[in-house]
N, C-alpha and C positions, 0 to 999 in steps of 0.2 A: 390690492396686493398683486404685484406682478408674478408671473409663472417663477421667474429665477428667485424671487424673493421667498415664495412658498417652498420651492426647492431647498433654500438655504436655512429655512426655519425647520423644515424636516430633519435636514442634516444635522441641525443644532441639537434637536430632541434625540436624533438617533445617532449618537457617536460611537456606539458599539461598547461602551465602557460597562454599562449594567449587565450586558449579556454576557461578559467574558466567563464567569462562573457557570452560567447556564451551557455555554457552547462547550467548556472544559468538561462538564458532566456529560453531556450528551454524546461527546465523542470519545470519551475514555470508559464508559460503562456500556460495553457492547452486548446488552442483554436483548433477549428477543421478547418484544412486547406482544404481538399478534401477528397473524399471517394475512396477505392480502394477494388475492388471485395465485396462491401457492407459494408466494415469496415471503420469507421472513422480515418483519420491520423491526428495525432498532430505534433507539432515540436519536441518532443522528438525522433520520428522516423528519423529525419534528422541527429541525432547523429549516426547512424548505421556507417557510415566510421570511424569515430573517436573510437567507439568501437572496430572495428576491428584491428585499429593500435594499440590500448590500449591493446587488446587482445595478440597480437603478442609481444609486448613490456614487457608485464609482464607475460609471458607464464611460466607455473609451475604446481605443483601438482594440484592447484584447476582449472586451466586450462583444464588438463587431465581429471579431474573428469567432468567437464562441456562437453568436447567433448564426454565422454563416455556416459552421460546421453543422450545427443542428439543421438547418434549412436544406442544404445539400446533402445530408444524410436522409432525409425524406424524400429527395429527388432520387437518390440511390434506390431507396426501397421501391418507389413506384415505377422506375424504369426496368429494374431487375423483374419485377412483378409482371411487366408488360412482355418481356421476352420470355420468362419462365414462371408463369403463375403457379403458385402452389397453394393458394387459399389460406395463407396465414399472414396477411399484411398486418393485422393488429399485433400479433406476436412479434412481427419484425419491428414495429413502431416501438413497442414495449422494449425490444432488445436496444434501440437506439436511445431511449429515453433513460434506461438504466446505464448505458456506457457514458451518457453524458451528465449524469447526475452527480459522481463523485467529483469531476472537474469544476462543477459550479460552485464547490467549496473553496476554489481558488478566490473568488469575489468576495466570500466571507472574510477570508483571510486578509485581502488587500484592504478591505474597509476596516476591520478591527485594527490592523496595524498603524492605520492613519491617527488614530487617537490613544493607542495603547502601546506601551513598551513590551517589547518580546518577553522580557523577563517576568511580567506581569501574566501573561498569557502562558507561558511555560509553567509557572507556579500553578494555576489552575489545573491545567492539563496534567500535571504531575501528581497534584493533591488527589485528583480523582482515579487517576491511573494507579496510586499507591493503595486507595481504597479497594480498588477491584482486584489487582494483583495479590494482596494480602488475603483477601477473603477466599479467593480461588484456590490459593496454595494450602492455607491452613487446612480447607476441607480434604484436600487429597492426601496430606500428611496425616491427619486426624484418622481418616479411613485406610490409612496405608495402602493407596492404590497408585496405578501408574498414571502418568500424565498422557502417554499415548495409549490408545485402546483400540481394539477391533471388533467391528460389530457386524451382525447379520452373518448368513451362511457363506457369504463371499469373502468375509473377513476385511471389510473396508475400513481404513484407518480413520480415527476421529481423536479429537482432543476431549479428554475426560475433564470437562470444567463445568461448573454451575456456580452462580452467583446468588447466595441467599435462598436456594432452591428453585431460582429462576433459570430457564435455559440461556445460553451464551449463543450470539450470533455467529454463524460460520464456522463451526467446529468441526463439521465433516470435511475429511480431507486434510485436515490439519493446517495446511499451508496458509490459508487466509489469515487464521487465528494467530499462528506462531508468526507471520510477518508483521502483524500490528503489535504483538508484544516486543519485536524487535524495535519498532518505531517508539513504543513507550519507553523502552530501556534507554534509547538514546536521548529522549526528552527528559527523563529522569537524571542521566548523567550532566546534561546542561544545567539543571536546576540545582543539583547537588555540588557539582564543581564551581557553580556561580557564586554558592555560599550566602544567598541572601535572605534565606528563611531562618525562623527561630529554631533553636535547638530541639524542641519537641517535635516540630515539623520535619526537621532534618533527620532525627531517629527513624520517623514514620518513612520518610523517603529512601533512607538506607535498607531498612527492610524490605520495602517494594522493590528496590533494585535487585537486591539478592533473589526475590521471588521471581522477578522477570527472568534473570539467568537460568535459575532452577528450571521454570517452565519451557524456555526454549530449549535448554539442554535435553529436558525430558520428552520433549515432544519428538525427539529423534528425526525432525525434519532436516534433510541434508542441507537445503538451502538456508533455512534459517540458522542452523549452526555456522554454515559459511559466513552469514551476515553478521555473527557474533564476532568474527575476526575482524569485520568492517569496523564495528563498534570498537573492538579492542584497539584497531588502528587509528581511529579518530581520538580516542583517548591519549595513545601514545604520542601522536602529532601535537595534539594540544599541550602535553607535558613537556615537549621538547621546546615548543615556542612560548611557555610560560612557565618559567623555572619556579616561581612562587606557588604554583599548582601542582607540582609534582608529587607531594606527598598523598595530596586528597586523590590524584589520579591513580597513584600506587594503590590507595585503598579500594577504588573501584575495580582494578584489575585482580586484586586479592578477593574481593566479593563474587567476581566470575569464576575464579577458580576454586573458591569454597563450593560454589553451586554445583560445578562440574563434581568435585569430589562427593558431594552428598548424593548426586544422582547415582553414581556407582556403588556407594556404600549401601544404598537402598535396594541394590539388586540388580541394576542394569550391567549385564556382562560384557555386551558389545555395542558398537555403534553402527548405524546403517551407513554412514558415510565412510568410515574406516574399511568396513566390510565391502562396500561397492568397490572402492578403490583397489582393495587387495584383489578381489574377482576380476576386476577389469584388467590388471596388471598381469595375473597369471593367464587369462584367455588370450591376451595380446602376445604374450610369450609363446603360447603354444600354436597360434596362428601362423608363424612365420614357417617359411618354405613353401608356402602353396604360391597359387598364381597371384599376380597382381590386382586383377579384378576380384578375384576370391577374397584376398586381404581386404580390399576395399569394402566389399559387401558385408565382411566380418566385422570390420571396425564400424561400419555405420549400425549394424544389428547390435554390438556390444554398447555403443553409445546410447542407442535407443533403450536399452536395457538398463543402462545406469540413469538415464533420465526419465525413467518410467513411462515411456511411449512418446514423449516430447518431441524427439527427432522425427518420427513418423508424422506428427502433427505439423511439424513445421515444414517439412518437405513438401506435403500434401497442400498445405497453405501457400507456399511459394507458387507452386504450380498452378493453382487456381488463380492467384493473383495475375500471373502471366496470362492467363486465358481471358480474364476480365480486369484489366488494370484500372480502368476509368470509373466504373461505378461498383466494383467489387463484387460480392453476392447478394446485395441488398439486404444486409444484416439477417442473413438466413445461416445456414450451417453447410457443412462438407456435402458436396455432391449436389449443389443447387443447378447447376447446368447439365451435369453428367453424372450418373451413378457407376460409371466405369471405375474399377480398382478400389472401390469402397471397401473397407474392413470393419469389423465390429468396433475397434479403437476410433476409427472415424466417426461413425454414426453415433456413438456414445458421446462425442464432444461438439460443443458449439462455439470453441475457440481454439487457437493456434498454441496458446499457453505462453506465446511470447507477444507482450502488450501491444507494441508497435506494429508488428506483423498483423496483428488481430484487426488493428484499426485499419489498415490498409485493405487487408482481405475482406473485412465486414462492410466498408463504405467506399472503396476505392479511392483513387486520387482526388476526385472532387470533394470527399470528405476529409482524407487526410491531410491535404494541403493546408485548409484554413484552421484545423485541429493543431498542426503542427506551428502555424503561425501564431496561434493562442499562446502555446508554450513558449516560443521563441521571444514573443513581446514581453511575457511576464519575466522571462529569464534576463532579458535585456535589463528590465526595471528593477529586477533583484540586484544585479551587479552593479548598477549604477548608484542604487540606494545603499547597498552595503559599502561602497567606497566613501558616500558622504555621510553617512550616519555613524553614531558612535559605535565603536566595537564593543562587544560583550560576549561572555562565553555561552549564553543562550544562543546568540546569533550564530556563533561557530558551529554548535551542536544542531541548529536548525538546517545550517546548510548539509552538515554530514547527514542528517537525517533525509533530507530531499534528494541528494546525491545518492544515497543508498536505494531510496524507493525508485526514481527513476533511472537508476542503473541496474545493479544486480538483480534488485527485486522484480523489475518489470521485464527482464530477461528470462527470470525463472518460472513466471506465473503472471497471470492477468490481474495482478493484485490491485492495479490502479483502477480497476473497474468496480471493485468490492466497496460498497459503501460503509465501511468500517476502516480498513487501512488505508484504502484508496482515499476515502475523504479526508482522512487526517493528513495524508502525505500532500494532497492538492491544497488543504488548507495552510499547512506549513510553508508550501511554495508560495502560496497568496500573501502570507505575512512578510516574507522576504520581499516579493514584488511590491508590496505597499510601503517599504522603506522609503522609496524615493519619493513618494507624497508626503510622508512623515516629515523627511528631512526639509521639505519646502515649507511645510506648515511651521516648523520650529523656525 
């Protein structure tokens, strides 16, 4: 048997269909199974063998760009270590691997899409998301607790969630889990409005959608609440374009409003988003009358306070990129080449909190260019495939989720690095990228 025949034989055996429920469960139930080298491991990590097979089965220009980014990322690490050795090469390699892990789900999505309709994938993602969301919400309501809590002497924010007594992945800091909830809500919208499930399943999904909106609102994450507006806009746009779906779209919007009402009925007296905007407006008005330079400095300070330190991180990141644009900081942290101007905020962070800037800051142009090429090539395939494939509700909301993740989400936090929300976002992106091959197969 020739090599090509062997590959085709494996390809026929591994068409991805039998693994869709497993993938749906692994990516929708973000529980902590155990810790490895101080890092929590969730079920998405168990998909690594499937990702490896999918990578080989769908090998092409996008795969080459991925391998190039990984290889040149290693080059960045060793060159940076040559100029500024810090004795943490292994740590920097681990950082590179972690950054590249979530994007590898793109290839799993591409391969699954080749033999599975998006509606089928959405169904399983929605089903397991529903189980997770309902269990988590029922616990909070039964115990009469808040979704957002503050822990430790410093009062760090966290999501107050457990799943059947098991800890949930990435609850610290709120954002990582809140953004995953936004993606799950978008997927649920696609499945519910698509209307292909049975009545009992639809009832479960409706309950889960309400729970998702309740948890997002209760998280009091300003970026997640803004993303709810994105979800709302997506539903409204779909309703405008499809008159037959306006009633069910209206019901989705009603579920969002009911979740908002329930949050405040339970005692949430104010919103961090509203409060921040009010404070920023008041301080901006008071600052008038001072010098132009003072006004500018005050505006930056106010913006940084509103963004909880993100402006300082971004400005420092840009400065360091300009200092080392080719190789970045070798996947290190702030002050790799110079500790001048370091603040406690910079020392405590290992990213710029703006995904694309973090990639450039970490690996420089030699890493960023092939990584960007990978995204561009898959985007091109997704656009081409979407034009030739049959339109569906799930496809529309897959695009809405991907644009949300790679747009406002990525600008608010390095969420696409996190192997929960980031992995799901790249998986959905891969599903769209695989439509081109699916159209050819049909």
